[in-house]
C-alpha positions, 0 to 999 in steps of 0.5 A, a space after each residue: 500500499 502506498 503512503 498517504 498524507 491526510 493533509 495532502 488530501 485535504 489541501 490539494 483542492 484549495 491549492 489547485 484553485 490557486 495554481 490554476 491561476 498562478 500557472 496558467 501561462 506555464 508549460 513546465 513546472 518543477 515541484 520540490 519535495 513531492 513527498 507521497 506524490 499525491 499533489 503531483 498526481 492531482 495537479 497533473 491530472 487537473 492541469 493537462 497543459 502542464 508538464 509536472 516534474 516531481 522531485 525528492 530526496 533519495 530516501 523518499 524516491 521508491 514510494 514516490 516512483 511507485 505512485 507516479 508509475 501507478 497513478 500518474 497521467 502522461 504529463 507527470 514525469 518520473 521524479 528526479 533527485 534534488 537535494 537543495 543544498 547540492 548546487 546547481 540542480 541537475 534539472 531543465 529550466 522551467 516556467 513554474 516552481 512549486 513546493 508545499 509544506 517544506 520550509 518549516 521542515 528544512 533548516 534555515 540554511 536549507 531554506 536559503 539554499 532553496 532560494 539560492 538554487 531557484 534562479 538557476 532553473 527559472 526561465 524569465 518571468 517564472 512563477 514560484 508558489 509556496 504553500 505552508 504555514 507562515 508567521 508575520 512580523 514574528 507573530 503566529 497567525 493562530 494558536 494552532 500554528 503556535 502549538 505546531 511551531 513548538 512541536 516542530 522545534 521540540 522535535 528538531 531545533 533547526 525546523 519551525 514555521 518561517 517568518 514571511 518577511 524573512 522568506 520574502 527577503 530571500 525571494 527578492 534577493 533571488 530576483 522574485 517579486 511577490 504577486 499574491 498571498 492567498 489565505 488557505 484552510 487550516 491557517 496556511 498560505 499560498 505565496 506566489 512570486 514572479 521572477 522580475 524582468 531584468 532592467 
């Protein structure tokens, strides 16, 4: 039996509604940290105009490959290995980049590496969409997020809910400008940036 994330099942519909608009003009999207592959399958099925490229760390590859082989449509590619800290990433350039529920699991140096790597695989005008919980100006958006953050840090002191302003700063330094900040169910957000055109 394939691993199944209940959270992915709950949030895939609301995320899709944002991505339909964000990736409307994209033809090739790279997903970083595809996990169980539930998002990849759902989004590829719902957006057949896209080539969806999933990726993961080596340990997560067997289950991800199995789901994509068994459930994926033709526009869902075989997963590739990406360690965000191993630059440059060995993938083709894309018009869209997506990641969900990864920044609060990564250490902050890994988050910095993520944003350092994205410009190398982003085509001009590329769209970056990130889903997950965020704090704003150092304050949590809900008591449940505050509890979740405490749990994350107790389990791994290098993880934790990231502050929007810090993440947006990394995006700006990578050449991206914020376009949308969408409120999502369960006190999450989907943030959408676009790679600014060079002057």
